[in-house]
C-alpha positions as CSV (number, residue, x, y, z in Angstrom):
1,X,-41.6,-60.4,86.9
2,X,-43.9,-61.3,90.1
3,X,-47.6,-60.6,89.2
4,X,-49.8,-58.9,92.0
5,X,-53.5,-59.5,91.9
6,X,-55.2,-56.4,93.5
7,X,-58.8,-56.1,94.8
8,X,-60.5,-54.0,92.8
9,X,-64.2,-52.3,93.5
10,X,-65.7,-48.8,91.5
11,X,-66.8,-47.9,95.0
12,X,-62.9,-47.2,96.4
13,X,-61.2,-46.6,93.3
14,X,-59.3,-44.4,94.4
15,X,-57.6,-46.3,96.9
16,X,-57.1,-49.1,94.1
17,X,-55.0,-46.3,92.5
18,X,-53.4,-45.1,95.5
19,X,-52.0,-48.4,96.4
20,X,-50.7,-49.3,92.4
21,X,-48.7,-46.2,92.6
22,X,-46.8,-47.1,95.8
23,X,-46.3,-50.5,94.7
24,X,-44.5,-49.2,91.7
25,X,-43.2,-46.8,93.3
26,X,-40.9,-48.6,95.7
27,X,-40.4,-51.9,93.0
28,X,-37.0,-52.3,92.3
29,X,-38.2,-55.3,89.8
30,X,-40.6,-55.9,87.3
31,X,-44.3,-56.3,88.6
32,X,-47.0,-57.5,86.7
33,X,-50.5,-55.3,87.9
34,X,-53.9,-57.1,87.5
35,X,-56.9,-55.6,88.8
36,X,-59.5,-58.7,90.1
37,X,-63.1,-57.4,90.8
38,X,-66.1,-59.8,91.2
39,X,-65.6,-62.7,88.3
40,X,-68.8,-63.3,87.9
41,X,-69.5,-64.7,91.6
42,X,-71.2,-63.3,94.5
43,X,-70.1,-60.0,96.1
44,X,-69.2,-59.9,100.0
45,X,-68.3,-56.3,101.7
46,X,-66.6,-55.9,98.4
47,X,-66.6,-57.0,94.8
48,X,-63.6,-58.9,95.2
49,X,-64.2,-61.2,98.7
50,X,-64.4,-64.5,96.2
51,X,-62.6,-63.8,93.3
52,X,-59.4,-64.2,95.3
53,X,-59.9,-67.5,95.4
54,X,-59.3,-67.8,91.7
55,X,-56.1,-66.9,91.5
56,X,-54.1,-69.9,90.6
57,X,-57.5,-70.8,88.2
58,X,-56.4,-67.6,86.3
59,X,-53.2,-68.4,86.3
60,X,-53.5,-71.8,85.0
61,X,-52.2,-73.9,88.3
62,X,-48.6,-72.3,87.3
63,X,-46.5,-70.3,89.0
64,X,-46.5,-68.1,92.2
65,X,-48.9,-65.0,92.5
66,X,-49.3,-62.3,94.6
67,X,-53.1,-61.4,95.8
68,X,-53.5,-58.4,97.9
69,X,-57.2,-56.4,98.6
70,X,-55.1,-53.4,97.5
71,X,-57.6,-50.7,97.4
72,X,-57.7,-50.3,101.1
73,X,-54.0,-50.8,101.3
74,X,-50.4,-49.2,101.2
75,X,-47.6,-50.3,100.0
76,X,-44.3,-48.8,101.9
77,X,-41.4,-52.0,100.8
78,X,-40.8,-53.6,98.2
79,X,-42.9,-56.3,96.4
80,X,-39.5,-57.6,95.2
81,X,-39.1,-58.2,98.7
82,X,-42.2,-60.3,99.6
83,X,-42.0,-62.4,96.7
84,X,-38.8,-63.7,97.5
85,X,-40.2,-64.8,100.7
86,X,-41.7,-67.4,98.5
87,X,-41.8,-71.5,100.2
88,X,-42.7,-74.0,97.5
89,X,-43.5,-76.3,99.9
90,X,-46.4,-74.1,100.8
91,X,-49.5,-73.8,98.9
92,X,-50.0,-70.1,100.7
93,X,-48.2,-67.8,103.0
94,X,-50.1,-65.2,105.0
95,X,-49.9,-62.8,107.7
96,X,-51.5,-64.9,110.8
97,X,-53.5,-62.8,112.5
98,X,-54.7,-63.3,115.7
99,X,-57.2,-61.0,116.8
100,X,-61.0,-59.5,117.4
101,X,-62.3,-56.2,115.5
102,X,-62.7,-53.1,117.5
103,X,-64.9,-51.7,114.5
104,X,-68.6,-53.5,114.7
105,X,-69.0,-51.7,111.2
106,X,-66.9,-50.9,108.2
107,X,-67.4,-48.4,105.4
108,X,-69.1,-46.1,108.0
109,X,-70.7,-42.9,105.8
110,X,-70.8,-44.7,102.7
111,X,-73.6,-46.9,100.8
112,X,-70.9,-49.7,101.6
113,X,-71.7,-49.5,105.1
114,X,-72.2,-53.1,106.5
115,X,-71.8,-55.3,109.7
116,X,-67.8,-56.0,110.4
117,X,-68.3,-59.4,111.6
118,X,-65.6,-61.7,113.6
119,X,-64.5,-65.3,112.4
120,X,-61.3,-67.4,113.2
121,X,-58.3,-66.1,110.5
122,X,-59.7,-63.5,109.8
123,X,-57.8,-60.9,107.5
124,X,-55.3,-63.4,106.5
125,X,-56.4,-63.6,103.0
126,X,-56.1,-60.3,102.4
127,X,-52.2,-60.4,101.6
128,X,-51.5,-64.1,100.3
129,X,-48.3,-65.2,98.6
130,X,-49.5,-67.7,96.2
131,X,-48.4,-71.1,95.3
132,X,-50.7,-71.5,92.6
133,X,-48.7,-75.4,92.0
134,X,-49.6,-76.6,95.4
135,X,-52.2,-79.6,94.8
136,X,-54.7,-78.2,97.7
137,X,-55.5,-75.6,94.6
138,X,-56.2,-77.8,92.6
139,X,-60.0,-78.2,93.0
140,X,-60.2,-74.2,93.0
141,X,-62.3,-73.9,89.8
142,X,-65.2,-71.4,89.5
143,X,-67.7,-73.5,90.3
144,X,-65.8,-75.2,93.5
145,X,-65.3,-71.1,94.1
146,X,-68.7,-70.3,93.2
147,X,-70.3,-73.6,95.5
148,X,-68.0,-72.3,98.6
149,X,-69.2,-68.7,98.6
150,X,-72.1,-70.3,100.6
151,X,-69.8,-70.5,103.5
152,X,-67.4,-67.6,103.3
153,X,-65.5,-68.2,106.8
154,X,-64.8,-71.3,105.0
155,X,-62.8,-69.6,102.0
156,X,-61.5,-66.6,103.9
157,X,-60.5,-68.3,107.1
158,X,-58.6,-71.0,104.0
159,X,-60.1,-73.7,105.8
160,X,-60.1,-75.5,102.4
161,X,-55.8,-75.3,103.3
162,X,-54.3,-77.8,105.1
163,X,-52.6,-76.2,108.2
164,X,-49.5,-77.6,107.4
165,X,-49.7,-76.0,103.6
166,X,-50.3,-72.5,105.5
167,X,-47.0,-70.5,105.9
168,X,-46.5,-67.7,107.9
169,X,-45.3,-64.2,106.6
170,X,-43.8,-61.2,108.7
171,X,-46.5,-58.8,110.8
172,X,-44.9,-55.7,108.5
173,X,-46.6,-57.4,105.3
174,X,-50.1,-56.3,106.4
175,X,-50.1,-54.1,109.7
176,X,-53.9,-53.6,110.5
177,X,-53.6,-50.5,111.8
178,X,-56.8,-49.4,112.4
179,X,-57.2,-52.3,114.8
180,X,-54.1,-51.5,116.8
181,X,-51.5,-52.3,114.8
182,X,-48.0,-50.0,114.5
183,X,-47.5,-48.3,111.4
184,X,-43.7,-48.0,112.4
185,X,-41.8,-50.6,110.3
186,X,-44.7,-51.7,108.1
187,X,-43.9,-52.9,104.7
188,X,-47.2,-52.8,103.7
189,X,-50.2,-50.4,105.6
190,X,-54.2,-51.8,105.6
191,X,-57.3,-49.6,106.8
192,X,-59.6,-52.6,107.5
193,X,-62.8,-50.5,108.4
194,X,-62.7,-47.7,105.5
195,X,-59.6,-46.0,104.0
196,X,-58.7,-42.5,104.9
197,X,-60.4,-41.3,101.3
198,X,-63.4,-41.8,103.4
199,X,-64.7,-39.0,105.3
200,X,-65.8,-41.0,108.5
201,X,-62.2,-42.2,108.1
202,X,-60.4,-39.0,107.9
203,X,-58.1,-38.8,111.2
204,X,-57.6,-42.7,111.3
205,X,-54.4,-44.0,111.8
206,X,-51.8,-43.2,109.0
207,X,-53.9,-41.0,107.2
208,X,-51.2,-38.6,106.8
209,X,-49.1,-41.3,105.1
210,X,-51.8,-42.3,102.8
211,X,-52.9,-38.6,102.0
212,X,-49.4,-38.1,100.8
213,X,-48.8,-40.8,98.6
214,X,-52.2,-40.1,97.0
215,X,-50.9,-36.2,96.5
216,X,-47.6,-37.5,94.4
217,X,-49.5,-40.0,92.5
218,X,-51.9,-36.9,91.5
219,X,-48.7,-34.8,90.8
220,X,-49.6,-32.0,94.0
221,X,-46.4,-30.1,95.4
222,X,-46.2,-31.7,99.2
């Protein structure tokens, strides 16, 4: 069974539920879905900014798990296919984006509005296939993660993991479609600045796809 940790923030909970429904819709094998919020850590631009780095600790440093931002994502592929890409020689596998954001602010029109800063390896940690047993995670206790919250680029840039222990996932598993990446062929869509549920992003790329999944989840005839 695949264990999938999904970022949860009450302020965009509709996105969380749409994502979870999309995962279940396409899953060909059992998946255990765990909501991940602040875990008593400081919040960043959302409630789960730093708690994602406690996934191996929560797993008892055993096995494999997937983390997804979730609340601003939509799953179009089979999570079992993602899990099948697991490489036990790596500490983590991610889509290794190289870009600068076209959105200087995010969550426009909401009280989550904040600066959307650029940093190296931006959005690498938004979808992670995690080897919880790898030694690179062994020191990532709640106390250690709490201390590293003072240097968020170290966490979000995965700088605590040796470069050769960071594996590469195919780009279809984390398409930043509001940053100009294509919807076509994607297994996972990611709206980095704001989900189509927010008025400002009603016409964001792929918004009609997101709304179709939302309507299906609500039992609306579409």
